[in-house]
C-alpha positions in Angstrom: -3.5 -11.1 22.0 -6.0 -9.3 19.7 -6.5 -9.0 16.0 -4.5 -6.1 14.6 -4.3 -4.5 11.2 -1.3 -2.6 9.8 -1.0 -1.1 6.4 0.2 2.0 4.7 1.4 3.9 1.6 4.5 5.8 0.4 3.9 9.6 0.1 5.4 10.1 -3.4 2.2 11.5 -4.9 -1.5 11.5 -4.6 -3.2 8.1 -4.3 -4.8 6.5 -7.3 -7.5 3.9 -8.2 -5.0 1.1 -7.9 -4.5 2.0 -4.3 -8.2 2.4 -3.8 -9.3 -1.1 -5.1 -6.1 -2.8 -3.9 -6.4 -1.7 -0.3 -8.0 1.6 0.6 -11.6 0.6 -0.1 -11.1 -2.6 1.9 -9.6 -0.7 4.8 -12.7 1.3 5.2 -14.8 -1.8 5.2 -12.6 -3.5 7.8 -12.7 -0.3 9.9 -16.5 -0.2 9.9 -17.0 -3.9 10.5 -15.3 -3.7 13.8 -13.9 -7.2 13.8 -10.4 -6.1 14.6 -9.2 -4.8 18.0 -7.0 -2.1 16.5 -6.1 -0.8 13.1 -3.0 1.2 12.2 -2.6 3.0 8.8 0.7 4.9 8.2 2.3 7.2 5.8 5.6 5.6 4.9 7.8 8.6 4.4 11.1 6.8 5.4 10.5 4.2 2.7 9.7 6.9 0.3 13.1 8.6 1.0 14.9 5.4 0.0 14.6 6.4 -3.6 13.9 10.1 -3.1 16.8 11.1 -0.8 17.8 13.9 -3.1 14.3 15.2 -3.3 12.9 15.3 0.3 10.6 18.1 -0.6 8.6 15.7 -2.8 8.0 13.5 0.2 7.4 16.4 2.5 4.7 17.9 0.3 2.9 14.6 -0.3 2.4 13.8 3.4 -0.7 15.9 3.3 -1.9 14.5 0.0 -1.9 11.0 1.3 -3.5 12.1 4.5 -6.3 13.9 2.6 -6.8 10.8 0.4 -7.1 8.6 3.5 -9.7 10.8 5.1 -11.6 11.5 1.9 -11.9 7.7 1.3 -13.6 7.3 4.7 -10.8 6.4 7.2 -12.0 7.6 10.6 -9.4 8.7 13.1 -11.7 7.7 15.9 -11.5 4.1 14.7 -8.1 4.0 13.0 -4.6 5.2 14.2 -3.2 7.2 11.3 0.5 8.1 11.8 3.7 9.1 10.0 6.5 6.5 9.9 9.4 8.8 10.6 7.7 10.1 13.8 8.3 6.6 15.3 12.0 6.3 16.0 11.5 2.8 17.5 10.9 1.5 14.0 14.4 2.5 12.9 16.0 0.8 15.9 14.0 -2.4 15.1 15.1 -2.2 11.5 18.7 -2.3 12.7 18.2 -5.3 14.9 16.3 -7.1 12.1 19.1 -6.4 9.6 21.3 -8.8 11.5 18.8 -11.6 10.8 18.6 -11.3 7.0 21.3 -12.1 4.4 22.2 -10.1 1.3 21.5 -13.1 -0.8 17.9 -13.4 0.6 17.2 -9.7 -0.1 18.5 -10.2 -3.7 16.0 -13.0 -4.2 13.0 -10.9 -3.2 11.0 -10.6 -6.5 9.3 -7.4 -5.4 12.6 -5.7 -4.7 14.0 -6.9 -8.0 11.0 -5.5 -9.9 11.1 -2.2 -8.1 14.9 -1.9 -8.7 14.3 -2.3 -12.5 11.4 0.1 -12.5 13.5 2.9 -10.9 16.4 2.4 -13.3 18.9 1.2 -10.7 19.5 -1.9 -12.8 18.5 -3.2 -16.3 16.5 -6.3 -17.0 19.6 -8.5 -16.9 20.3 -7.3 -13.3 23.3 -5.2 -14.3 23.8 -1.7 -13.0 22.1 0.9 -15.3 24.5 3.0 -17.3 22.9 6.2 -16.1 22.5 5.1 -12.4 24.9 4.9 -9.5 23.6 1.5 -8.2 21.0 0.6 -5.7 20.9 2.7 -2.5 21.3 0.5 0.6 18.2 1.9 2.1 16.1 0.9 -0.9 17.7 -2.5 -1.1 16.9 -3.2 2.6 13.4 -1.7 2.7 11.8 -5.1 3.2 13.5 -5.1 6.6 12.1 -1.7 7.4 8.7 -2.9 6.3 9.0 -5.9 8.7 9.8 -3.5 11.5 6.6 -1.5 10.7 4.5 -4.7 10.9 6.2 -6.2 14.0 6.2 -3.0 16.0 2.4 -3.2 16.3 2.3 -7.0 16.4 0.0 -6.9 13.3 -1.9 -10.1 12.7 -3.2 -8.9 9.3 -1.8 -6.8 6.5 -4.2 -5.8 3.7 -2.2 -5.2 0.6 -2.1 -6.0 -3.1 -0.6 -9.3 -4.3 2.6 -7.6 -5.4 3.4 -7.4 -1.7 3.2 -11.1 -0.9 7.0 -11.6 -1.2 7.4 -8.8 1.3 5.1 -10.4 3.8 6.8 -13.7 3.4 10.2 -12.0 4.2 8.6 -10.4 7.3 7.4 -13.8 8.5 10.9 -15.2 8.0 12.3 -12.4 10.2 9.7 -13.1 12.9 10.5 -16.8 12.9 14.3 -16.0 13.1 13.9 -13.5 15.9 11.6 -15.7 17.9 13.7 -18.8 17.5 16.8 -16.9 18.5 15.6 -14.8 21.4 12.1 -16.1 22.4 8.5 -15.7 21.4 8.0 -12.0 21.2 6.8 -11.2 17.7 3.8 -12.2 15.7 3.7 -13.7 12.2 1.3 -11.6 10.0 -1.1 -12.9 7.5 -1.8 -11.1 4.2 -5.3 -10.0 3.3 -5.8 -9.8 -0.4 -8.9 -8.2 -2.1 -11.5 -10.9 -2.7 -12.1 -9.5 -6.2 -9.2 -10.8 -8.3 -9.5 -7.8 -10.7 -8.6 -5.5 -7.7 -5.3 -7.2 -6.9 -3.3 -5.5 -9.6 -5.3 -2.9 -11.5 -3.6 -2.1 -14.8 -2.6 1.4 -15.9 -4.8 3.4 -18.3 -2.3 2.5 -21.0 -2.8 -1.2 -20.5 0.5 -1.8 -18.8 0.6 -4.3 -16.0 0.5 -1.9 -13.1 -0.9 1.5 -12.4 2.0 3.5 -11.3 2.7 7.2 -10.5 6.1 6.9 -12.1 4.6 5.6 -15.3 2.1 8.4 -15.6 -0.8 6.0 -16.2 -2.9 6.7 -13.2 -6.4 8.0 -12.4 -6.0 9.8 -9.1 -8.7 9.8 -6.4 -8.6 13.6 -6.4 -8.8 14.0 -10.2 -11.6 16.4 -11.2 -14.5 15.0 -13.4 -13.1 16.4 -16.6 -9.7 14.8 -16.0 -11.2 11.5 -15.2 -13.3 11.7 -18.4 -10.1 12.5 -20.4 -8.2 9.5 -19.0 -11.1 7.1 -19.5 -11.7 8.1 -23.1 -8.0 7.5 -23.8 -7.9 4.1 -22.2 -6.3 1.1 -23.9 -8.8 -1.4 -25.2 -8.5 -4.2 -27.8 -6.3 -3.0 -30.6 -7.9 -5.5 -33.0 -11.4 -4.1 -32.3 -11.3 -1.6 -35.1 -14.9 -1.4 -36.0 -18.1 -1.6 -33.9 -19.1 -4.8 -35.7 -15.7 -6.5 -35.0 -15.6 -9.2 -32.3 -13.6 -7.9 -29.3 -11.3 -9.4 -26.7 -12.0 -8.9 -23.0 -8.7 -10.3 -21.8 -6.1 -7.5 -21.6 -8.7 -4.9 -22.3 -8.2 -2.2 -19.7 -11.8 -0.9 -19.8 -13.2 -4.4 -18.8 -10.5 -4.8 -16.1 -11.8 -1.6 -14.5 -15.4 -2.7 -14.9 -14.5 -6.0 -13.1 -13.0 -4.0 -10.3 -15.6 -1.3 -9.9 -19.1 -2.4 -11.1 -21.5 -3.0 -8.2 -25.1 -4.3 -8.1 -27.4 -1.7 -9.4 -24.9 0.0 -11.7 -26.5 -1.4 -14.9 -30.0 -0.4 -13.8 -28.8 3.1 -13.2 -26.3 3.7 -16.1 -26.8 1.0 -18.8 -30.2 -0.6 -18.4 -30.2 -2.4 -21.7 -27.8 -5.0 -20.1 -28.7 -7.0 -17.1 -25.2 -7.5 -15.9 -21.5 -7.3 -16.7 -21.4 -10.8 -18.2 -24.1 -9.8 -20.8 -22.0 -6.7 -21.7 -18.9 -8.9 -22.1 -20.7 -11.4 -24.3 -21.9 -8.6 -26.6 -18.4 -7.2 -26.9 -17.0 -10.6 -27.8 -19.7 -11.2 -30.4 -19.2 -7.8 -32.0 -21.6 -5.0 -32.5 -20.6 -3.1 -29.3 -18.3 -0.1 -29.6 -15.5 0.8 -27.2 -16.9 4.3 -26.6 -20.1 2.9 -25.2 -18.2 0.7 -22.8 -16.0 3.7 -21.8 -19.0 5.9 -21.2 -20.5 3.3 -18.8 -17.2 2.9 -17.0 -17.0 6.7 -16.7 -20.4 6.9 -15.1 -19.5 4.2 -12.6 -16.1 5.9 -11.7 -17.6 9.3 -11.4 -20.3 7.8 -9.1 -17.6 6.3 -6.8 -15.3 9.3 -6.9 -17.7 12.2 -6.4 -18.2 11.6 -2.6 -14.5 11.1 -2.2 -13.9 14.5 -3.9 -16.5 16.2 -1.8 -15.0 14.9 1.5 -11.5 15.9 0.3 -12.7 19.4 -0.3 -14.1 19.6 3.2 -10.8 18.4 4.8 -8.8 20.8 2.6 -10.5 23.7 4.4 -8.7 22.7 7.7 -5.2 21.6 7.0 -4.0 22.3 10.6 -6.7 19.9 11.7 -5.4 17.2 9.4 -1.9 17.6 10.8 -3.3 17.4 14.3 -4.9 14.1 13.4 -1.5 12.9 12.2 0.3 14.2 15.3 -2.1 12.5 17.7 -2.0 9.3 15.7 1.8 9.3 15.7 1.9 9.8 19.5 -0.4 6.9 20.0 1.5 4.7 17.6 4.8 5.5 19.3 3.5 4.2 22.6 2.7 0.9 21.1 6.0 0.6 19.2 8.0 1.5 22.3 6.3 -1.3 24.3 7.2 -3.8 21.6 10.8 -2.6 21.4 11.1 -2.9 25.2 10.0 -6.5 24.9 12.5 -7.2 22.1 15.4 -5.7 24.0 14.5 -7.7 27.1 14.4 -10.9 24.9 17.8 -10.0 23.3 19.2 -9.3 26.8 20.4 -5.8 25.9 18.2 -4.1 28.5 21.3 -3.6 30.7 20.1 -1.0 33.1 16.9 -3.0 33.9 18.7 -6.3 34.4 19.3 -6.3 38.2 20.6 -9.9 38.1 23.3 -9.0 35.6 24.4 -6.0 37.7 24.4 -8.1 40.9 26.3 -11.0 39.4 29.0 -8.7 37.9 29.3 -6.8 41.2 29.9 -10.1 43.0 32.4 -11.1 40.3 34.5 -8.1 40.8 34.0 -7.5 44.5 33.8 -11.0 45.9 
């Protein structure tokens, strides 16, 4: 069996820098290294509908936004199978089978699910139903099972995601172990692949909050124009105690330096801030005092614009041929469905629910009733 990658994103809006450093950038590297036998990247519209069921148009319109972001970041359809989740009905059948292997109590213990439930207002911080909500939709509550089906359908060995998804991967591994011990060795336990740069594992929002999130409105999007990026960088949260240039400043919790940790590459100082040899020297000066926030922000802005400009240019090119982008998604979905159908066929055989193919079953029952 080969090495296989599976990863994806929910189409609830355009993708942002958190997606980029957390997974997207690394996907392109993995694609180009060629160390994996196959790579699947999908648009998770079914999972997006678990908390957007009343607004399917939001999901519908954002399919193309995510696809454009994928292509503009450098994902190559000749190397990567890009598909839409809902176009693979086998995934939903697997989800149903897997749901019989997971208890409600286990889902309730999943920390990622608990956090997401609070973020979306389904429950308050004490775990009680929110006064303005109607409780947690079953589909949202069980989406770790759906995610396991996505991974298992393609027998993914590696899932590149951010660290907030580690509990989801562990739940998937539990499902795989349960299925294999019950029915036979069919499925593969996946490994998580985290960004090697710790700063990339959970990029904070521009407001300094723990996570960049579309719902919190603290994102810099990959498709933001240069002026919008400039506006957002200049308004970034820094050290609230760093009131004057001469004041010593704190690096920890300072959003500007979190972004610099995630984005600065070799050569950036020589090009954009030559008076400093590296990021450590810049941090030391900030800690000592005598370095203003705006100078740091201007350096970060130059770095971000340098990274985003080629992405914006490629996006503009793909935007000129939207039917062509949908054709990429259609062909990718067709190819992905072939793989998922093969896995489902193996699962059903192991579960002994492949009735029409089981000639021994038919023969034995015929003998039973006809002597």
